[in-house]
N, C-alpha and C positions, 0 to 999 in steps of 0.2 A: 607427645608425638608415638604415631601408633608403633608396635614391634614389627620389626621386621620377617619376625618366625611365625607362620601363620598355622591354623589349627586344620585339621581336615579330620573330619568324621567318616572313618572307614564302611561304617553300617551298611552303607549302598553296595560296597564293593563285595562284602559278605551275603549280602541279600540275594547276589546272582545275576541282576538281570542285566542286560546289554547295554541299557541306559546308566543305569548306576555304576557299573565297571570303570565305565568311560568316564563319565562326570569326574568319579575318582581317582583313575590315572591322570585324567589332564589336569587337577588339582596338583597333585604329587607332580606332575612335569614343573608346572611355574614354581612350587616352593621350591622346587630343587635346583633349579635356574637362578631363582632372584637371592636366595637364601642359602640353601644348601642344610638347612635345619627346619624342623617343621614339628607340631605338636598333632599327636594323634589318639585321637577316642574313636569307641567303638569296634576295639579292640579283640575285646572278648577273653580279656585274662581276667579271672578273677582276681580281686582285691584282697580279698583273705590269703591268697596264696604270696603278693606282693607284701602286706603287711607282715606275712607269717616270715616269711624269708628275713626281711629287715628286722624283726625283734631278735631271731636266734642269733643273727651276725652280730649283733649289739650285744648278747651273750659273750660271743668267742670274745671281742677287742676288749669287753672289762675285764676279761680273768688277769691274771697278772703276768708281767712280761717275761716272768722264766718260764712259765707255762706256754705262752704263746711261742717263745724261741724253741720250743720241739718242733714246731710247723715250718722254721725259716726258709725262705727259699730266695733265688735273684729273680729276678725278671724273666717271664717266659716257663719260669717254675710253675708247682703245684701246694698251695699251703700259703703259709703267710707271709707277705712283702711288707719286712717291719719300716720303720721311720727310717728316712734316708737313704733308700731302696734305689729310689726311681724319681728321676728330674725332665721333665717331658720337654722341656722348653731347650734343650738338647738336641731332638728332632728338626727345632728351625735352624743348628746350628750356633745358638746362642749359649754362651756359657750361665748355667744356671744355677740359684741354692736349689738345691734337694726338695724335694715337694712334700708338702705338710701332709702327710696323710698313712693312711696304714691299710692294705687289702689283704682279702682273703683271695685267693685266685684258684679258678678249678675252667674245667672246659670238655673236650671233645678227648675219649677216651679210648675209644674202640680203633684200635690200629688198622693199619693196611698190609701188615707182615714183613716192613721192610725196618729194622732195629734203627737205622738212621731217620727216618722218617720218622717212626715210631718213637724214638726218643727224646726227640723233642716236642714236635705235632701231638701226639697221642698220650702224653704222659698219664698214669695213672693216676687218678683223683686220692687228694689225702684228705680225709676227714676227724676236726679234733675228736678224741677218744670224751672229752671235756663235755659235747654238745650233740649229742648223738642223732638227735633229730634236725640237725642242720644239714646232712648228707639227703634225704629224704626230701626237703621242702627245694632245697638246690638242684637238685636234679629235676624234681618237676619244674621248678622254673627253666631252667634249660631246653627243659621237651618244648615248656611254652613260645618262648623266646624262639627258637630254631624254625618250629611250625610258622610265626609271625614275620619273620625273616623272612623266608620262602614266598610267603603270602606278597609281601612288600617286593622282592624281589620280580614275583610275578607279574606284578602292579606296574612297577617298574619296567618290563618289556611293554607290557599292554601300551603307554606313555608313550613310549615310542616308534608305535607300530612294528613291534620286531613279532617274532612267532614267543607266545608266553612262556615259551622252556627255555628262552635265549639266557639268560642269567643261571637258572636252576637247572639245567642239565649239567652246569660246573661244580654243582652242590650235594651230588652224590653222596660225597664221604668227606664232607666237610671238616676245614678246621673251625674251630670259634673258641672265644674265650669269655670265661664269666667272672669278671671281679667284682667284687660288693667292696666299696670303700667308704672308710671312715676317716671323717675330716675332723678330728680333735677340736677342743676348744682353746679357746687362747690361754687358759688357766691350766689349760695340762702341758702347750708347747712351746709356752712362754711369747714375748711381740717378734713377727716375722722380720729376718733381715729384708735390707734394700733389696727388690725385684723378688720376692720369696712369695710363691701362692700356695696354695693347697694344690693344684696343678696348674704347673705352668701354660703356659700360650704354645700350642699344637693344633694339628689335625688329626684326625683321625686314619690308620693305615689301610682297615679292611675295605669291605662292600658296603656294610649299613651295620650301625651303630643302635642301639634300643637303650635307653636309657630310662629309670624311675628314680627320681630324683625328689630331695625334699626342698624347700623353700628355704631360703635363710642370705642374711645379709653376708655372710661368705658364700655367697653360691655363685653360680653358672654365669659365666659372657659369652656372646659370639661378637666375631668380627665382622658388622657392617660389608654389603658390598661397595658403600661409601667412604670406607676407612674408619666407622666407629667401634669403639666398644661399648655393648649393650647389654642390659640385665635380660635375660631370658627370659620368659613369660613362664608361666607357672599353671598347672591343673593339674587337681588332686587325681582325679580320674582318667588322665592324659598320660601316655609315653611322650617324652622327647626322642626325635628320631633324626639323624643326621648319616651322612653319605662319608666314606672315607677316599683316601687315596685312591684306591684299587679302582672303585667304582667312576671315579673323576673320569681317571685314564682310559677307562672302558668305554666311558661313553664319549671318548674325544673332546674333553674339558665341556660337556653341555652342562653339565652339572658339578656345583662347588663343593670340594672337599673344603668347609670352611673353618677356621682357625675357631678356638675357644680359649676357655680358660676358666679356672676354680677360684675366687678370688680367695686370699688369705683370711683367718680370723678378724671380726672386725670389733675396734676396742668398743664399740658402743652395744657390742653383744659377746663380752668374754668367755660366757658357759656355753654359745652353742655349741654344738657338735651336727653335725649331719651324717648321715649314710646315703649313698647311692647303688643303686642296683644293675650293673654295666656291662651289657653283652653285646659283645664283638664279633661280627660275623664275616664269616672269610669267604675261602672257595675252596674244593677240592686241592690240596694242599700241590696237586701237581700240574695244574691248569694255567694254560698261557693264555691272557690277559692282552688282546689287541684293541686298541683304540678302533670305534666304529668311525667311518669316515660320514663325508658331507651325504644328506644333509641334517644327520642328528649331528655331528661332532665337528668340529673345526680345528683340532689340533691331533697329529698324527704321531702319537707317544710312541717310544721305542717298544717291542713286546715284552712283557716281562715273565718270568714263571712265580704264580703265588706267591708260595715257600719264599725262595731267595729273595724276592721284594720286601717282604714281609719280616723275615729275618735281618736281615739289613736295619731297616727302621727299630725293632727291637732292640737289639747290637747300640741301638745310637743313645736310646733312652736311659741305659742302665748304668747307675751308677758303681764304677768298680773303684 
């Protein structure tokens, strides 16, 4: 059965011809209506940067536990999220065992001048002294991801026949998070508990997520529109892109914020470990998200303020 997750080449968008941009925008609209997920090539992000960032992160995750503990934080913090810190299934209201992963989290760190806002959304990034090269690589990666995400949001607006800056006018000083996830092997974590995943079933919370993943037996699955869990296709040159709940609300339900999960370690590959680079893009913290009405959208969600909505979601998945 062919995958429900399509592949879109962004090259014609970046080449800038009206016909090329319109064609890419139409493909994005179809993908986000039908699947909520897609693979994108032609994005212009150097493969060397992706490889280097992943390799440096692996060096951090290989450090002794007591060294990593110096950087330990809870969900929403900047630093190391240890095993057991997060259970994404709670976002759906499902009691679930903790996710079988570790993360290193960074993000937007240039504040807006309001201590209450800056203290959570624009915290200072913390970098491990043991891996000094990680800071520069991660910062370059985040800059690339923010630029790509804004291009995607621009293409999204064109796809809906809106002004090109309809979404990006709300990303002048955005919040975003960059999580590097390490999914340890079964030889490290043991046999998973019932209904325990590397990441439990959930939807993302923001506008757009850009994922650089590795293929594996214990890898990404997406929930199809006809109610099946399906292995996500993999292309080493591509990013996996999906929208989150904020964007689904913004489009009045036209586009799908799709459930997904990362399978637990597989007994057939007990030594398999994977590292994913995940960029969660949002909006300005005080952006008011108002559903687009017909003919674009079909559901009038109540307005939300981005930061308030996202904070509730993050609190829901934090294991206390």
